[in-house]
C-alpha positions as CSV (number, residue, x, y, z in Angstrom):
1,M,-15.2,50.6,-48.7
2,T,-10.9,51.7,-49.3
3,K,-9.3,54.2,-50.8
4,K,-8.0,51.7,-53.0
5,D,-11.4,50.6,-53.9
6,Y,-12.2,54.2,-54.9
7,V,-9.3,54.6,-56.9
8,A,-10.5,50.4,-59.0
9,L,-13.6,52.0,-59.4
10,A,-12.1,55.9,-61.0
11,I,-9.6,54.3,-63.1
12,A,-12.0,51.2,-64.8
13,L,-14.8,54.8,-64.8
14,K,-11.5,56.8,-66.6
15,A,-11.0,53.5,-69.2
16,A,-14.8,53.4,-70.4
17,R,-14.6,57.0,-71.2
18,I,-11.0,56.4,-73.6
19,N,-11.6,52.8,-74.3
20,H,-14.3,53.1,-77.2
21,E,-14.8,51.8,-80.7
22,V,-16.7,54.3,-81.9
23,K,-15.7,57.3,-84.5
24,P,-14.2,60.2,-82.6
25,G,-17.1,63.1,-82.2
26,S,-20.0,60.3,-83.9
27,S,-23.3,60.2,-82.1
28,S,-22.6,56.6,-80.2
29,E,-19.0,58.3,-78.9
30,L,-21.2,61.4,-77.4
31,S,-23.8,59.3,-76.0
32,R,-21.7,56.9,-74.6
33,L,-19.3,59.9,-73.2
34,R,-22.5,61.4,-70.9
35,G,-23.4,57.6,-69.9
36,T,-20.6,56.7,-68.1
37,E,-20.2,60.9,-67.0
38,Q,-23.6,59.6,-65.5
39,A,-22.2,56.7,-63.8
40,A,-19.6,58.4,-62.4
41,L,-21.8,61.0,-60.8
42,E,-24.2,58.3,-59.7
43,I,-21.6,56.9,-58.0
44,A,-19.6,59.4,-56.4
45,D,-23.0,60.2,-54.9
46,T,-23.5,57.1,-53.5
47,L,-20.0,56.9,-51.9
48,A,-20.4,60.5,-50.7
49,S,-23.3,59.6,-48.9
50,E,-21.6,56.4,-47.5
51,N,-18.6,58.3,-46.1
52,P,-18.9,61.2,-45.0
53,R,-14.9,61.7,-45.6
54,F,-15.4,61.3,-49.7
55,N,-13.8,63.4,-51.2
56,R,-16.6,63.9,-54.5
57,A,-14.4,66.2,-56.9
58,R,-11.1,64.3,-56.3
59,F,-13.2,61.4,-57.0
60,L,-14.9,62.9,-60.4
61,A,-10.8,64.4,-61.5
62,A,-9.7,61.0,-61.4
63,C,-12.7,59.2,-63.5
64,G,-11.5,62.1,-66.0
65,V,-15.1,63.5,-65.1
66,P,-15.8,67.5,-65.5
67,S,-17.2,68.9,-62.2
């Protein structure tokens, strides 16, 4: 994968965290945020295992996931 691919993944994951149709603070919003956060963490782990130069912290920050 290229940096361009990593950026596209991060943008998609961040959008999934931001774009929602539920009321802020509702339990379904919290569940969705945890789900996208977990997905970002799993993807970061996989990308890091495939590319020793992959910057996991930078990727998670771009996804909007606190590290």
